[in-house]
Legacy VTK file of the C-alpha trace (Angstrom):
# vtk DataFile Version 3.0
C-alpha trace
ASCII
DATASET POLYDATA
POINTS 277 float
102.690 117.566 -13.916
105.077 117.157 -16.859
108.916 115.440 -16.027
111.640 115.317 -18.700
115.401 114.057 -18.302
117.602 117.240 -18.799
119.939 116.813 -21.213
123.331 117.612 -21.283
125.061 119.698 -23.627
128.629 118.762 -24.452
130.856 119.181 -27.789
130.502 115.503 -28.856
126.814 115.684 -28.649
126.617 119.278 -30.580
129.018 117.152 -33.552
126.678 114.241 -33.430
123.710 116.543 -33.787
125.567 118.938 -36.415
126.778 115.621 -38.560
123.257 114.115 -38.330
121.782 117.520 -39.823
124.366 117.533 -42.584
123.287 114.062 -43.179
119.836 114.493 -43.781
120.529 117.818 -45.736
122.752 115.770 -48.316
119.942 113.271 -48.733
117.446 115.805 -49.529
119.680 117.403 -51.736
120.330 113.705 -53.516
116.492 113.434 -53.951
115.958 117.392 -54.763
116.491 116.996 -58.424
114.395 113.950 -59.052
111.373 112.847 -57.015
113.125 109.044 -56.986
116.508 108.825 -55.906
116.881 106.026 -58.568
116.113 108.563 -61.039
118.455 110.795 -60.042
121.137 108.193 -60.175
120.284 107.057 -63.569
120.183 110.748 -64.972
123.536 111.377 -63.358
125.027 108.277 -65.135
123.531 108.937 -68.153
125.232 112.282 -68.683
128.784 110.774 -67.596
127.943 108.357 -70.332
126.963 110.887 -73.180
129.846 113.022 -72.440
131.739 110.008 -72.524
130.420 108.942 -76.145
130.825 112.562 -77.445
134.541 112.898 -76.318
134.937 109.005 -78.091
133.251 110.722 -81.360
134.951 114.054 -81.312
138.420 111.678 -80.974
137.701 109.280 -83.620
136.427 112.082 -86.149
139.207 114.679 -85.575
141.697 111.963 -85.463
143.186 112.659 -81.984
143.751 109.192 -80.742
147.350 109.506 -81.378
147.473 112.551 -78.648
146.528 109.577 -76.188
148.598 108.054 -73.537
149.567 104.772 -74.515
147.380 102.133 -72.609
143.488 101.837 -72.427
141.869 104.733 -74.630
138.357 104.082 -72.418
140.061 104.647 -69.638
142.055 107.868 -71.135
138.840 109.560 -71.794
137.192 108.409 -68.324
139.877 109.968 -66.318
139.109 113.528 -67.830
135.414 112.660 -67.835
135.456 111.992 -64.163
137.378 114.419 -63.267
135.875 117.243 -65.224
132.045 116.018 -63.917
132.689 115.929 -60.463
134.541 119.404 -60.564
131.815 121.070 -62.599
128.963 119.606 -60.260
130.327 120.345 -57.154
130.871 123.963 -58.260
127.086 124.083 -59.364
125.578 122.373 -56.436
127.334 124.473 -53.630
127.222 127.812 -55.760
123.081 127.159 -55.700
123.410 126.231 -51.936
120.707 127.405 -49.534
121.597 131.139 -48.922
120.972 132.597 -45.340
117.394 134.170 -46.037
116.518 130.465 -47.396
113.159 129.436 -45.702
114.329 125.954 -44.282
116.967 128.487 -42.217
114.452 129.324 -40.070
114.337 125.731 -38.653
117.049 125.621 -36.141
119.611 124.266 -35.773
120.045 124.810 -39.561
122.739 127.081 -41.091
124.653 127.699 -44.026
127.307 125.769 -43.176
125.143 122.588 -42.829
123.843 123.767 -46.653
126.863 124.075 -47.766
128.604 120.589 -46.565
125.056 119.299 -47.642
125.951 120.691 -51.112
129.231 119.254 -51.855
128.409 115.782 -50.055
125.614 115.104 -52.225
127.352 115.997 -55.191
130.523 114.163 -54.128
127.711 111.073 -53.576
126.329 111.138 -56.851
129.700 111.379 -58.813
131.472 108.536 -56.879
128.419 106.365 -57.468
128.233 107.101 -61.166
132.184 106.605 -61.451
131.557 103.051 -59.577
128.772 101.896 -61.793
130.500 102.556 -65.312
133.741 101.196 -64.067
132.464 98.239 -63.045
130.299 97.787 -66.092
133.258 98.386 -68.376
135.483 96.028 -66.278
132.804 93.381 -66.265
131.265 93.725 -70.190
133.866 95.359 -71.976
137.758 95.303 -70.730
139.272 94.452 -67.547
140.131 97.463 -65.555
143.648 97.934 -65.291
144.522 101.288 -63.103
148.384 101.526 -61.903
147.530 103.491 -58.487
144.048 103.469 -57.810
144.317 104.923 -54.511
146.262 108.139 -55.832
143.729 108.178 -58.873
140.558 108.372 -56.427
142.413 111.071 -54.699
143.182 113.016 -57.507
139.161 112.835 -58.404
138.773 114.370 -54.287
141.056 117.076 -55.048
138.994 117.661 -57.937
135.784 117.695 -55.789
137.376 119.781 -53.397
138.668 122.117 -55.635
135.212 122.877 -57.061
133.465 122.923 -53.566
135.687 125.940 -52.544
135.354 127.984 -55.943
131.539 127.235 -55.666
131.209 128.910 -52.038
133.055 132.217 -53.234
130.053 132.241 -56.269
127.340 131.465 -53.712
128.788 134.220 -51.079
128.948 136.985 -53.651
125.905 136.038 -55.173
123.350 137.874 -53.678
125.021 141.237 -54.087
125.495 140.535 -57.625
123.138 137.833 -58.944
123.246 137.997 -62.710
126.717 138.751 -62.563
127.585 135.699 -60.463
125.495 133.566 -62.235
126.886 134.569 -65.463
130.476 134.032 -63.937
129.941 130.447 -62.669
128.243 130.017 -66.125
131.344 131.010 -67.916
133.725 129.253 -65.772
131.666 125.817 -66.427
132.061 126.525 -70.078
135.802 127.396 -70.084
136.389 124.215 -68.703
135.097 122.236 -71.251
138.649 123.282 -72.738
140.656 124.517 -70.416
140.661 121.285 -68.043
143.089 119.634 -70.807
140.654 116.589 -70.481
141.213 115.932 -74.527
144.932 116.586 -74.567
148.237 115.526 -72.911
150.034 117.852 -71.140
153.518 116.695 -71.822
152.358 116.389 -75.585
151.682 120.278 -75.954
154.015 123.077 -77.052
154.786 125.492 -74.660
152.848 128.571 -76.390
149.633 126.307 -75.961
150.353 125.088 -72.533
150.625 128.605 -70.908
146.698 128.742 -72.067
146.027 125.901 -69.853
148.384 125.950 -67.240
146.256 128.639 -65.001
143.163 126.272 -64.482
143.357 123.790 -61.647
141.427 121.217 -63.364
144.182 121.419 -66.050
146.787 120.021 -63.383
144.622 117.547 -61.557
143.235 115.828 -64.831
146.998 115.438 -66.001
147.927 114.255 -62.425
144.830 111.666 -62.551
146.555 110.326 -65.869
150.084 110.306 -64.357
148.730 108.207 -61.412
146.279 106.053 -63.989
149.035 104.889 -66.435
151.908 103.154 -65.425
153.999 104.844 -68.527
153.120 108.438 -68.385
154.810 110.600 -66.154
153.327 114.731 -65.819
156.128 117.232 -66.157
154.686 119.964 -66.291
151.546 120.046 -63.329
151.726 119.455 -60.231
149.618 118.529 -57.551
150.343 121.719 -55.102
148.777 124.329 -57.457
145.113 123.220 -57.613
145.031 122.770 -53.377
146.469 125.880 -53.361
143.831 127.505 -55.280
141.279 125.536 -53.294
142.447 127.129 -50.202
142.485 130.795 -51.401
138.905 129.923 -52.694
137.750 128.565 -49.430
139.569 131.467 -47.176
137.622 133.880 -49.629
134.721 131.898 -49.654
133.952 132.027 -45.825
135.164 135.465 -45.456
132.715 136.389 -47.977
129.868 133.824 -46.678
130.170 135.223 -43.301
130.489 138.905 -43.891
127.181 138.352 -46.422
125.180 136.497 -43.762
126.011 139.406 -41.213
124.403 141.680 -43.423
121.681 140.010 -44.892
118.381 141.329 -45.636
114.664 139.721 -45.648
113.535 141.586 -48.745
116.917 139.604 -50.612
114.075 136.712 -50.075
111.466 138.181 -52.063
113.803 139.649 -55.206
114.784 135.544 -55.194
118.045 136.973 -53.704
120.252 134.714 -50.844
119.126 131.426 -52.336
LINES 1 278
277 0 1 2 3 4 5 6 7 8 9 10 11 12 13 14 15 16 17 18 19 20 21 22 23 24 25 26 27 28 29 30 31 32 33 34 35 36 37 38 39 40 41 42 43 44 45 46 47 48 49 50 51 52 53 54 55 56 57 58 59 60 61 62 63 64 65 66 67 68 69 70 71 72 73 74 75 76 77 78 79 80 81 82 83 84 85 86 87 88 89 90 91 92 93 94 95 96 97 98 99 100 101 102 103 104 105 106 107 108 109 110 111 112 113 114 115 116 117 118 119 120 121 122 123 124 125 126 127 128 129 130 131 132 133 134 135 136 137 138 139 140 141 142 143 144 145 146 147 148 149 150 151 152 153 154 155 156 157 158 159 160 161 162 163 164 165 166 167 168 169 170 171 172 173 174 175 176 177 178 179 180 181 182 183 184 185 186 187 188 189 190 191 192 193 194 195 196 197 198 199 200 201 202 203 204 205 206 207 208 209 210 211 212 213 214 215 216 217 218 219 220 221 222 223 224 225 226 227 228 229 230 231 232 233 234 235 236 237 238 239 240 241 242 243 244 245 246 247 248 249 250 251 252 253 254 255 256 257 258 259 260 261 262 263 264 265 266 267 268 269 270 271 272 273 274 275 276
């Protein structure tokens, strides 16, 4: 006769189980792209470093150094690159999270909420580690690092991550209904963000007509506010932290409603066609 001690289900126990699942799913997502976690991190760091090098050359060739903020030139570039990379990587990770008919959802208590959280956290982990490594080597080998308000600057990085997760949720929620169209929207958003994020120029120095072309993008506000916190002699006058936060909350609400609606009407036939992933 088999004896077993009964386990009492409590809210604290359920929360611990969910957090444990999110942790393991996050580790799985981090290692999913590369078989070796170290190789994956080196790849992420190399991508950020390559983008920094590209924009450095662009600024030099086009003579845009005069448009920068008075201060550390590399920090000016890094403040835009890091925020941009964190945002777009999170959008892609959440938009590509496991859907309701994915094979892993057959293993209880796995669900789409855990999948979305794991995708967002894995993107945040990779980008924060890449930022820390690059800033350390820059501080140790090139020039001492001076950031006016480091906590607030990191807060802007988190805001870029949160905004990216919310926008990615919208793409994920509606992808099963029109995968090709949503895929195009996702790629188009990333391409537009390359310019509309404002990482190549300063909002205070733009004329009003040109600033209106970028003011709609939440990343434009986040990048400008990041530089306001990073540099002691720069104060953003035309951007705010409230606008991207409101955009993120609206997209989060739309994404949650869309994901709930899709999950209730999901069909196993979607999986055979490659949908719902």
